[in-house]
C-alpha positions as CSV (number, residue, x, y, z in Angstrom):
1,M,150.1,-45.4,77.7
2,G,148.2,-43.3,75.3
3,T,147.3,-38.9,75.4
4,V,144.2,-37.7,75.5
5,Y,142.2,-34.8,73.9
6,L,139.3,-32.9,74.7
7,A,136.5,-33.6,72.1
8,E,133.6,-33.1,70.3
9,D,131.4,-35.7,69.3
10,A,128.9,-36.0,66.7
11,S,126.5,-33.9,68.9
12,G,128.8,-31.8,69.4
13,A,129.0,-32.7,73.9
14,R,132.5,-32.9,75.2
15,V,134.3,-35.7,75.4
16,A,137.7,-37.2,76.8
17,L,139.2,-38.4,73.5
18,K,142.5,-41.6,75.4
19,V,144.4,-42.5,72.3
20,V,146.6,-45.0,72.4
21,H,150.7,-45.2,71.3
22,P,150.6,-46.7,68.7
23,H,153.7,-48.9,69.4
24,L,151.7,-50.4,71.8
25,M,148.8,-51.9,69.7
26,S,149.7,-55.5,69.1
27,S,146.0,-55.9,68.7
28,R,143.1,-54.2,67.7
29,E,140.8,-56.8,68.2
30,R,142.0,-57.4,71.7
31,F,141.4,-54.0,72.8
32,A,138.1,-53.4,71.1
33,R,136.9,-56.6,72.8
34,E,138.6,-54.9,76.6
35,A,136.9,-50.7,75.8
36,D,133.1,-53.0,74.9
37,I,133.4,-54.4,78.3
38,G,134.0,-51.4,79.8
39,G,131.5,-49.3,77.7
40,R,128.8,-51.9,79.5
41,I,129.4,-50.9,83.1
42,R,127.6,-47.7,84.1
43,H,128.2,-46.3,87.7
44,P,128.5,-43.2,89.2
45,N,132.3,-44.4,90.3
46,V,133.6,-45.1,87.4
47,V,134.6,-43.1,84.6
48,A,132.3,-44.6,81.6
49,T,133.7,-45.4,78.3
50,T,131.3,-44.8,75.3
51,G,133.1,-46.0,72.3
52,V,136.1,-46.5,70.3
53,D,138.0,-45.1,67.5
54,E,139.8,-46.1,64.9
55,L,142.4,-43.5,63.5
56,E,146.2,-43.2,62.0
57,I,148.4,-41.0,63.3
58,Q,151.3,-40.4,61.2
59,G,150.4,-43.7,59.1
60,K,150.6,-45.7,61.8
61,P,146.7,-47.0,62.4
62,T,145.8,-47.3,66.3
63,M,143.0,-47.3,68.3
64,A,141.1,-44.3,71.2
65,L,138.8,-44.8,74.1
66,V,136.2,-42.2,74.3
67,M,135.2,-41.0,77.3
68,E,132.7,-39.5,79.5
69,Y,134.9,-35.8,80.1
70,V,135.5,-34.9,83.7
71,E,137.0,-32.5,85.5
72,G,138.9,-32.7,88.6
73,Q,142.0,-33.2,91.1
74,T,143.8,-36.8,90.7
75,L,144.8,-38.8,94.4
76,R,148.3,-37.5,92.7
77,S,148.1,-34.6,93.1
78,L,145.7,-34.5,96.6
79,L,148.7,-36.3,97.8
80,E,150.7,-33.5,96.3
81,E,149.0,-31.0,98.0
82,L,148.1,-32.0,101.6
83,G,151.6,-34.8,102.2
84,Q,149.1,-36.8,104.3
85,V,145.4,-37.1,103.4
86,P,143.4,-37.4,106.8
87,E,141.9,-40.1,107.4
88,E,138.5,-39.7,107.2
89,L,139.2,-38.4,103.9
90,C,140.9,-41.7,103.2
91,R,138.4,-43.8,104.9
92,H,135.2,-41.6,102.8
93,I,137.7,-41.9,99.4
94,A,137.9,-46.2,99.3
95,V,133.9,-46.4,100.3
96,E,133.8,-44.6,96.7
97,I,136.5,-46.6,95.0
98,A,135.3,-49.2,96.3
99,K,132.2,-49.4,94.8
100,G,133.4,-48.3,91.9
101,L,135.5,-51.6,92.2
102,D,132.4,-53.9,93.1
103,A,130.9,-52.5,89.8
104,I,133.3,-53.2,87.7
105,H,134.0,-56.8,88.8
106,G,130.5,-57.6,88.9
107,K,131.1,-57.6,84.7
108,N,133.7,-59.9,85.9
109,V,136.6,-58.0,84.9
110,V,139.7,-56.7,86.6
111,H,141.2,-53.1,86.6
112,R,145.1,-54.2,87.2
113,D,146.2,-50.4,87.0
114,L,144.5,-48.5,90.2
115,K,147.0,-45.9,91.0
116,P,146.7,-42.7,92.1
117,E,147.1,-41.1,88.7
118,N,143.6,-43.0,87.8
119,V,141.1,-42.2,90.5
120,L,140.1,-38.6,90.0
121,I,137.6,-36.4,92.3
122,T,135.7,-34.5,90.5
123,R,134.5,-30.3,90.6
124,D,131.2,-31.9,92.4
125,H,133.5,-34.5,94.8
126,V,132.3,-37.3,93.8
127,V,135.5,-40.0,93.9
128,K,135.9,-41.6,90.2
129,I,138.5,-44.7,89.1
130,M,139.8,-43.6,85.4
131,D,140.9,-45.4,82.4
132,L,139.1,-49.4,83.3
133,G,139.7,-51.5,80.0
134,I,143.5,-49.6,79.7
135,A,145.2,-52.0,81.7
136,R,143.9,-55.2,80.6
137,V,145.4,-54.5,76.5
138,T,148.4,-53.1,78.1
139,D,148.9,-55.9,80.1
140,A,148.8,-58.3,77.1
141,T,150.8,-56.7,74.6
142,V,153.8,-54.7,77.4
143,G,156.4,-57.0,78.9
144,L,157.3,-55.6,82.2
145,S,161.0,-55.5,80.8
146,Q,160.0,-52.9,77.8
147,T,159.2,-50.0,79.2
148,G,159.6,-47.0,81.7
149,T,156.1,-45.4,81.6
150,F,154.3,-48.7,82.7
151,I,156.3,-47.9,85.7
152,G,153.1,-47.3,87.5
153,S,151.2,-50.4,86.7
154,V,154.2,-52.5,88.4
155,K,154.1,-49.8,91.4
156,Y,151.0,-51.0,92.1
157,G,150.4,-54.8,91.0
158,A,150.1,-57.3,92.8
159,P,151.9,-60.2,93.9
160,E,150.2,-62.2,92.0
161,Q,150.9,-60.7,89.1
162,F,154.2,-60.8,88.5
163,Q,154.0,-64.5,89.2
164,A,151.5,-65.7,86.5
165,I,148.4,-66.5,88.3
166,A,145.2,-65.3,87.2
167,A,144.7,-61.9,88.7
168,D,140.7,-61.8,91.1
169,E,139.0,-58.5,92.1
170,R,141.1,-58.9,95.1
171,T,144.5,-58.0,92.9
172,D,142.6,-54.3,93.1
173,L,142.1,-54.5,96.5
174,Y,145.7,-55.0,97.2
175,A,146.6,-51.5,94.9
176,L,143.5,-49.4,96.8
177,G,145.3,-50.9,100.1
178,L,148.9,-49.4,98.1
179,V,147.1,-46.4,97.4
180,L,145.3,-45.9,100.3
181,Y,149.1,-46.3,102.3
182,E,150.2,-44.1,100.9
183,L,147.5,-41.2,100.7
184,S,147.5,-42.2,104.8
185,T,151.4,-42.3,105.1
186,G,152.9,-40.2,102.1
187,K,154.9,-42.6,101.7
188,Y,155.4,-45.6,98.5
189,P,156.5,-48.6,100.5
190,F,158.1,-50.1,97.7
191,G,160.2,-47.6,96.4
192,G,163.1,-48.8,94.1
193,D,165.4,-46.7,91.1
194,T,164.1,-50.4,88.9
195,V,161.7,-52.1,87.9
196,A,163.6,-55.9,89.0
197,S,163.8,-53.9,92.7
198,V,160.0,-52.8,92.9
199,V,159.0,-55.6,91.6
200,R,160.8,-57.9,94.3
201,R,159.8,-55.9,97.3
202,Q,156.2,-56.4,96.7
203,L,156.6,-60.4,96.4
204,H,159.1,-60.0,99.5
205,E,158.8,-57.4,101.9
206,I,156.2,-56.7,104.5
207,P,155.3,-52.3,104.7
208,R,156.3,-50.7,107.5
209,Q,153.9,-50.0,110.2
210,P,151.6,-47.3,108.8
211,S,151.2,-45.7,112.1
212,L,155.0,-45.6,112.2
213,L,154.8,-42.9,109.6
214,N,151.6,-41.2,111.1
215,P,151.4,-42.0,114.6
216,Q,147.9,-40.6,113.7
217,L,146.0,-43.3,111.9
218,T,144.1,-45.4,113.8
219,P,144.0,-49.4,114.6
220,F,141.1,-50.2,112.9
221,F,141.8,-48.6,109.6
222,E,146.0,-49.7,110.5
223,E,144.5,-53.2,110.1
224,V,142.6,-52.7,107.4
225,I,145.7,-51.3,105.1
226,K,146.5,-54.3,106.2
227,T,144.4,-56.9,105.6
228,L,144.3,-55.2,101.6
229,L,148.1,-55.4,101.6
230,E,148.6,-59.5,102.4
231,K,150.4,-61.1,100.2
232,D,148.2,-64.2,99.1
233,P,144.5,-63.7,98.1
234,E,143.4,-65.5,100.6
235,D,144.4,-63.5,103.6
236,R,143.2,-60.0,102.1
237,L,139.4,-59.4,102.0
238,P,137.5,-61.5,99.8
239,S,135.5,-58.5,97.7
240,A,135.1,-54.7,97.1
241,T,131.7,-55.4,99.2
242,A,132.9,-56.7,101.9
243,L,134.8,-53.6,102.2
244,I,132.4,-51.1,101.7
245,D,130.6,-53.2,104.8
246,L,133.6,-53.1,106.9
247,L,134.6,-49.2,106.6
248,E,130.8,-48.1,107.2
249,T,130.7,-50.5,110.2
250,G,134.2,-49.1,111.6
251,E,134.8,-50.2,114.8
252,Q,131.2,-51.8,115.1
253,S,132.6,-54.5,112.5
254,E,132.6,-57.8,114.0
255,W,136.0,-58.2,112.1
256,W,137.6,-55.5,113.8
257,Q,136.5,-56.9,116.9
258,E,138.0,-60.1,117.1
259,R,140.7,-58.5,115.1
260,A,141.2,-56.0,118.0
261,R,140.4,-58.9,120.9
262,V,143.5,-60.6,119.4
263,I,145.7,-57.9,118.8
264,R,144.8,-57.1,123.0
265,A,145.5,-60.5,123.8
266,N,148.9,-60.7,122.1
267,T,150.6,-57.8,122.9
268,K,149.2,-56.3,126.3
269,Q,149.1,-52.8,124.5
270,P,145.8,-50.0,124.2
271,L,145.0,-50.0,121.1
272,R,145.0,-46.1,120.6
273,R,148.0,-44.3,120.6
274,V,148.9,-40.8,122.1
275,R,148.2,-38.3,119.1
276,I,150.8,-36.5,119.3
277,P,153.8,-34.2,116.7
278,R,157.0,-36.3,117.0
279,E,158.8,-33.5,115.1
280,T,161.9,-34.7,116.1
281,A,163.6,-36.8,119.0
282,I,162.6,-36.0,122.9
283,Y,165.9,-33.7,124.2
284,G,167.1,-32.4,127.7
285,R,164.5,-35.2,129.6
286,D,167.2,-37.5,130.5
287,D,166.8,-37.1,134.4
288,E,163.1,-37.1,134.3
289,L,162.9,-40.2,131.8
290,R,165.6,-41.8,134.7
291,K,162.7,-40.1,137.4
292,L,159.9,-42.4,135.9
293,R,161.7,-45.5,135.6
294,S,162.9,-45.0,139.1
295,L,159.2,-44.8,139.8
296,Y,157.9,-47.8,137.2
297,E,160.4,-50.7,138.7
298,Q,158.3,-49.6,142.3
299,A,155.3,-50.1,140.8
300,K,156.5,-53.6,139.1
301,E,157.5,-54.3,142.9
302,G,154.2,-53.9,144.1
303,Q,154.2,-50.4,145.3
304,G,151.7,-48.6,143.5
305,Q,152.9,-44.6,142.8
306,V,151.4,-42.2,141.6
307,V,153.6,-38.9,139.6
308,L,152.8,-35.2,138.9
309,V,154.0,-34.1,135.3
310,E,154.1,-30.4,135.8
311,G,154.4,-27.3,133.7
312,E,153.9,-24.7,131.2
313,A,152.1,-25.1,128.1
314,G,154.1,-26.6,125.3
315,I,156.9,-27.8,127.2
316,G,156.3,-31.4,126.2
317,K,154.9,-32.9,129.0
318,T,152.9,-35.5,127.1
319,R,156.1,-36.3,124.5
320,L,157.4,-37.0,127.7
321,I,155.4,-40.4,128.7
322,D,155.1,-41.0,125.1
323,E,158.4,-41.3,125.1
324,F,159.1,-42.6,128.5
325,V,156.5,-45.3,127.2
326,G,158.0,-45.9,123.8
327,K,161.3,-46.8,125.9
328,L,159.3,-49.4,127.5
329,R,158.3,-51.2,124.8
330,E,161.5,-51.4,123.0
331,D,162.8,-53.0,126.7
332,G,160.3,-55.8,125.7
333,E,158.8,-55.1,129.0
334,P,154.4,-56.6,129.9
335,L,153.1,-53.0,130.3
336,N,149.4,-52.1,130.7
337,F,149.0,-48.8,128.6
338,V,145.6,-46.4,129.4
339,F,145.2,-42.8,129.1
340,G,142.6,-40.9,128.8
341,G,143.2,-36.3,128.5
342,Y,140.6,-33.5,129.7
343,P,140.2,-30.7,127.6
344,P,139.7,-27.0,128.1
345,G,136.9,-25.5,128.3
346,G,134.3,-26.8,130.9
347,A,132.7,-29.2,129.0
348,A,133.9,-32.5,129.8
349,T,132.4,-34.6,132.3
350,S,134.4,-35.8,135.8
351,T,134.5,-39.1,134.4
352,R,136.2,-38.1,130.2
353,A,139.5,-38.4,130.8
354,F,138.9,-42.3,132.5
355,A,135.9,-43.2,130.6
356,S,138.6,-42.2,127.0
357,A,141.2,-44.5,128.8
358,F,139.2,-47.4,130.1
359,A,136.7,-47.7,126.6
360,D,140.1,-48.0,124.4
361,Y,140.7,-50.9,126.3
362,F,138.4,-52.5,126.9
363,G,136.5,-52.0,124.1
364,D,133.2,-53.8,122.8
365,Q,133.7,-56.3,125.3
366,G,133.4,-54.9,128.0
367,A,134.7,-54.9,131.4
368,G,132.9,-57.6,133.1
369,E,135.9,-59.7,133.3
370,A,137.9,-57.0,135.0
371,L,134.3,-56.4,137.5
372,A,134.0,-60.0,138.5
373,D,133.4,-59.2,141.9
374,M,130.7,-56.5,141.6
375,P,128.9,-57.8,138.6
376,L,125.9,-55.3,139.8
377,L,127.5,-52.2,138.6
378,V,129.1,-53.8,134.8
379,P,126.0,-52.7,133.0
380,A,126.3,-48.9,134.1
381,F,130.3,-48.8,133.6
382,D,130.1,-49.9,130.2
383,A,127.1,-48.3,129.8
384,L,129.5,-45.2,130.8
385,L,132.7,-46.4,129.4
386,K,130.4,-46.5,126.0
387,G,128.9,-42.7,126.5
388,E,125.5,-43.8,126.9
389,P,123.2,-43.8,130.5
390,P,122.7,-46.9,132.6
391,P,119.8,-50.0,131.0
392,E,116.8,-49.4,132.5
393,G,116.5,-52.0,135.5
394,T,121.0,-51.4,136.3
395,E,122.7,-50.6,139.3
396,P,123.3,-47.0,138.7
397,L,126.4,-45.4,139.5
398,N,126.9,-42.9,142.3
399,K,130.2,-41.2,143.8
400,D,131.6,-43.6,146.0
401,S,130.5,-46.7,143.1
402,L,131.9,-44.7,140.2
403,Q,135.5,-44.4,142.1
404,A,134.8,-47.7,143.4
405,V,134.9,-49.9,139.8
406,F,137.7,-47.6,138.5
407,V,140.0,-48.8,141.3
408,H,138.9,-51.8,140.8
409,A,138.9,-52.0,137.0
410,T,142.9,-50.4,137.3
411,R,143.5,-53.4,140.2
412,S,142.3,-55.9,137.5
413,L,144.3,-54.7,135.2
414,A,147.7,-54.6,137.3
415,A,147.0,-58.1,138.2
416,E,147.9,-59.6,134.5
417,S,150.8,-56.2,133.9
418,T,152.2,-53.8,135.1
419,T,150.1,-51.2,134.7
420,I,150.8,-47.1,133.2
421,V,147.1,-45.1,133.7
422,L,148.5,-41.1,132.1
423,I,145.0,-39.0,132.7
424,D,146.7,-35.9,130.7
425,D,146.1,-32.3,131.4
426,I,144.1,-32.5,134.7
427,H,144.8,-28.5,134.9
428,F,140.9,-29.1,132.9
429,A,138.9,-31.4,134.8
430,P,136.6,-30.5,136.6
431,E,136.6,-30.7,140.8
432,G,134.9,-34.4,140.6
433,G,137.6,-35.3,138.1
434,R,140.2,-34.5,140.1
435,A,138.4,-36.1,143.1
436,L,138.7,-39.5,140.5
437,F,141.8,-38.5,140.5
438,A,143.1,-38.5,144.2
439,A,140.8,-42.0,145.2
440,L,142.6,-44.2,142.2
441,A,145.9,-42.6,144.2
442,L,144.8,-43.3,147.5
443,G,144.1,-46.5,145.4
444,L,147.0,-48.5,144.5
445,A,149.0,-49.2,147.5
446,G,150.4,-53.0,147.2
447,H,149.5,-52.9,143.1
448,K,151.1,-53.0,140.3
449,I,149.9,-49.1,139.0
450,L,152.3,-46.1,137.6
451,L,149.8,-43.4,138.1
452,V,150.5,-40.6,136.0
453,G,148.7,-36.7,135.8
454,T,150.0,-34.5,133.5
455,A,148.8,-30.1,134.9
456,R,149.8,-26.4,133.9
457,P,150.9,-24.3,137.0
458,G,147.8,-23.0,139.0
459,V,146.0,-26.8,139.5
460,P,144.8,-26.4,143.8
461,E,147.4,-27.5,146.3
462,D,144.8,-29.2,148.0
463,W,144.2,-31.2,146.2
464,I,148.1,-32.1,145.1
465,A,149.1,-32.7,148.6
466,Q,146.2,-35.4,148.9
467,L,148.1,-37.6,146.3
468,D,151.1,-38.4,147.8
469,A,152.8,-37.9,144.7
470,L,155.5,-37.1,143.0
471,R,156.4,-33.7,141.6
472,L,158.0,-33.7,138.3
473,P,158.4,-30.4,137.1
474,L,159.8,-29.8,133.5
475,Q,161.8,-26.8,133.1
476,R,162.9,-25.2,129.4
477,L,165.5,-26.5,127.4
478,G,168.9,-24.9,127.5
479,P,171.5,-23.8,125.1
480,K,173.1,-27.1,124.8
481,D,169.9,-29.2,124.5
482,L,167.8,-26.9,122.3
483,A,171.1,-26.6,119.9
484,R,171.1,-30.9,119.8
485,M,167.3,-30.6,119.4
486,L,167.9,-27.9,116.3
487,I,170.8,-29.8,114.3
488,D,167.7,-33.0,114.6
489,A,164.7,-31.0,112.6
490,F,167.7,-28.9,111.0
491,G,169.3,-32.2,109.6
492,S,172.5,-29.1,109.5
493,E,175.1,-28.5,112.0
494,R,175.6,-25.7,110.4
495,L,172.5,-24.3,110.3
496,A,171.8,-25.0,114.3
497,R,174.6,-23.3,114.7
498,D,173.9,-20.2,112.8
499,L,170.1,-20.5,113.7
500,A,170.6,-21.7,117.4
501,Y,171.0,-18.5,119.3
502,Q,167.7,-16.4,117.3
503,I,165.8,-19.6,118.0
504,G,166.8,-19.5,121.2
505,A,166.8,-15.7,122.3
506,K,163.0,-15.9,121.1
507,S,161.6,-19.7,122.3
508,D,163.3,-18.7,125.4
509,G,163.8,-22.7,125.2
510,N,160.0,-23.7,125.2
511,P,159.7,-26.8,122.6
512,F,156.4,-25.8,121.2
513,F,157.6,-22.3,120.6
514,T,160.6,-23.4,119.0
515,F,159.3,-25.5,116.3
516,E,156.9,-23.2,115.4
517,I,159.8,-20.1,114.9
518,I,161.3,-23.5,112.7
519,R,157.5,-23.9,110.9
520,G,157.5,-20.0,110.2
521,L,160.7,-19.9,108.6
522,R,160.4,-22.9,106.3
523,E,156.7,-20.9,105.8
524,G,158.8,-17.8,105.4
525,R,161.5,-19.4,102.7
526,F,164.0,-18.1,104.7
527,I,165.3,-21.6,104.6
528,R,164.4,-24.7,102.2
529,Q,164.8,-28.4,101.9
530,K,167.9,-29.8,100.2
531,S,166.8,-33.0,98.2
532,D,168.2,-35.2,100.7
533,G,166.0,-33.9,102.9
534,T,168.2,-30.9,104.7
535,W,167.8,-27.3,105.7
536,V,169.8,-24.6,104.0
537,R,169.2,-21.0,104.6
538,T,168.2,-19.5,101.2
539,Q,168.7,-15.8,102.4
540,V,169.9,-13.6,105.4
541,I,168.0,-13.5,108.6
542,D,169.4,-10.4,110.7
543,D,166.2,-11.1,112.9
544,I,163.1,-13.8,113.3
545,Q,159.9,-11.3,113.6
546,I,158.2,-14.0,116.1
547,P,155.4,-12.5,118.7
548,S,156.4,-12.4,122.7
549,S,154.1,-14.4,123.7
550,L,152.8,-18.1,122.6
551,I,149.3,-16.9,123.2
552,D,150.4,-13.8,120.9
553,L,151.5,-16.0,117.6
554,I,148.6,-18.3,118.6
555,E,146.5,-15.5,117.7
556,A,148.7,-13.7,114.8
557,R,148.8,-17.3,112.9
558,I,144.7,-17.3,112.9
559,S,144.7,-14.0,111.7
560,D,146.0,-15.6,108.8
561,L,143.0,-17.8,108.6
562,C,140.4,-16.7,105.5
563,E,136.6,-16.1,105.7
564,D,135.8,-19.8,105.4
565,E,138.9,-21.2,107.2
566,S,137.9,-19.4,110.5
567,H,134.6,-20.2,110.8
568,L,135.4,-24.1,110.7
569,L,137.7,-23.5,113.1
570,E,135.3,-21.5,115.2
571,V,132.9,-23.8,115.4
572,A,135.7,-26.4,115.6
573,A,136.5,-24.9,119.1
574,C,132.5,-24.9,120.0
575,C,133.3,-28.9,120.0
576,G,136.0,-29.0,122.0
577,H,139.8,-29.8,121.7
578,E,139.0,-33.1,120.4
579,F,136.0,-32.6,116.9
580,E,133.4,-34.6,114.5
581,P,134.9,-32.6,111.5
582,R,131.6,-33.9,109.5
583,L,129.4,-32.5,112.4
584,V,131.8,-29.1,111.6
585,G,130.7,-29.4,108.3
586,E,127.3,-29.7,108.7
587,V,126.6,-27.0,110.9
588,L,127.9,-24.8,108.0
589,G,126.1,-26.9,105.5
590,L,129.2,-27.6,103.8
591,G,129.7,-31.3,102.2
592,R,131.9,-34.4,103.2
593,I,134.5,-34.0,101.0
594,P,135.1,-29.9,101.0
595,A,134.6,-30.1,105.1
596,L,137.0,-32.5,104.7
597,Q,139.1,-31.3,102.1
598,K,139.3,-28.0,103.2
599,L,139.8,-29.0,107.1
600,A,142.9,-30.6,105.1
601,R,144.1,-27.5,103.9
602,I,143.7,-25.6,106.8
603,E,146.0,-28.8,108.9
604,K,148.9,-28.5,105.1
605,T,148.9,-24.5,105.7
606,H,148.5,-23.0,109.1
607,R,149.3,-26.7,110.8
608,L,146.8,-25.4,113.4
609,I,144.8,-29.2,113.8
610,R,145.8,-32.3,113.2
611,S,143.7,-35.6,111.7
612,V,144.0,-38.4,114.4
613,G,142.3,-41.2,112.4
614,P,138.9,-40.2,111.9
615,R,138.7,-36.9,113.9
616,Y,140.8,-34.0,114.4
617,L,142.7,-32.3,117.7
618,F,143.7,-28.7,118.1
619,D,147.5,-28.7,117.8
620,H,147.7,-26.9,120.7
621,H,144.8,-26.7,123.4
622,Q,145.6,-23.0,123.3
623,V,144.8,-22.9,119.7
624,Q,141.2,-23.4,120.7
625,E,141.2,-21.4,123.8
626,A,141.7,-18.8,121.9
627,L,139.1,-19.3,118.8
628,Y,137.0,-20.4,122.0
629,A,137.8,-16.8,123.6
630,G,137.1,-14.9,120.7
631,L,133.4,-15.5,120.7
632,S,130.6,-14.3,122.0
633,E,128.3,-16.2,124.7
634,P,125.4,-16.1,121.8
635,L,127.4,-17.6,119.1
636,R,129.4,-20.1,121.0
637,E,125.7,-21.9,121.9
638,E,123.9,-21.4,118.7
């Protein structure tokens, strides 16, 4: 649209001077009028327009906006740096943009050109909307068919802008939905080779679910994005104020409670997903998947089943169950799936995994309906699921009643549909947690329940014996399955064949170790990705230098952290396998955006952590264990 210069005004203050290309100036009067409108908006989240100037360039008259001079990073640059922006940072950015839009809309102005290039995060970590006033001027003077430089606005235009329907504040909310979709998934949903193809997709196509591109997104945030991207403005949120209230209230909002209830009723599925990386398809587990399917079919007939999936760290226990449940859903099986897990470090309560699993399923509606036969225990059970003490004057839960309510709640779910309960990492569970698992195993006879536990070696044999469970050990991948996985990872049979022996020898068939080796090859630039997505070797690889064990590899990755990064992850390790980034930032005296940006860069550069909705997980339990083990007890306590 023009060129921006760093300039000084008459007082010597620095300003940004945006000079519009002369060929776009068909109406100086309109430009001045719109610039005046923009100049009346003063808000911390909007780059201020301080004046308008008339210039002559190569004998042609044109206009220039005088704007507040701001230094920082655009959202486009942030996305290019991180690949995907963690959800918690997306939520914060969305609230700040919405505050700016609310101020703009309060002056009866529609921005109409909101996009990643037009939002800046300043050096003081303030989110600011840029180019207010430009969009309204250029919309009136530039047709869609005339421009290539205007494609950015076309990409983020709402359907009504292409249908001669008046734009209003919901038009800007649609653009914000596209920005959030792209930030959170790393993908723009309506790509095309021409302006016409982009417009056609905007008008008629529903974007892929964001969670299919980023499984770590929460159902709440995904639903917010989907609502902002509704084709009909009437189906979107009504205002920027409504969006601010919704994001600040989050999962506790009435809007989400109603949406969650409808989603649960319509799909019979949990709202939280298994949050694990899916870098390739799963290989070498056909026999195990068949055994799980057989157990499911028996459970479906009312013959409750228990299975313990066993294997070393990184072998793919949780990934196996994720694949199994995914295949059942693809087959249209009407099932309930609830899952939770125990963190390492011994800090978990006995009910930790079970409470998180059922809290996700029942939500804020509580378990009153599922526990209709034991109403006296419902208040204490609902409080447990929320992590709160039982209300005063209500019946507390003792060991026996605790086991009874979990068994009864599971049976209640199974009365609706076949129910799979996954308790992950049971080797980390305290004795009370294993007792709760055993109680559920003994109570599923005659019910449509498949109870699954995952564990590393070393779980007490006497405890396993009382479960009457099928033990499903996972072995390391053989050469053929490893080769298939490498072809999938590289997109190249030739590169996979060339490196299969070296990677196989170093990883010994452990999938997690294999992916770590591949990551090292990418970061060391021994291989590079071509434009078609496949990978090729860039130099001779005589020997893959990799530590001899998984824990050595993790410790080597930790040693690459700078001091600030180490401090962040050491505090996080004291919180557990899953941690709240704002709490970690507060402990270290960091502001919200700096803490989130540092964590995002650690995720991008070192792959030691993963964003999961508004929280973070360590990429592997042993990462948290290694960091935690390296701290003195006084430092852990502090």
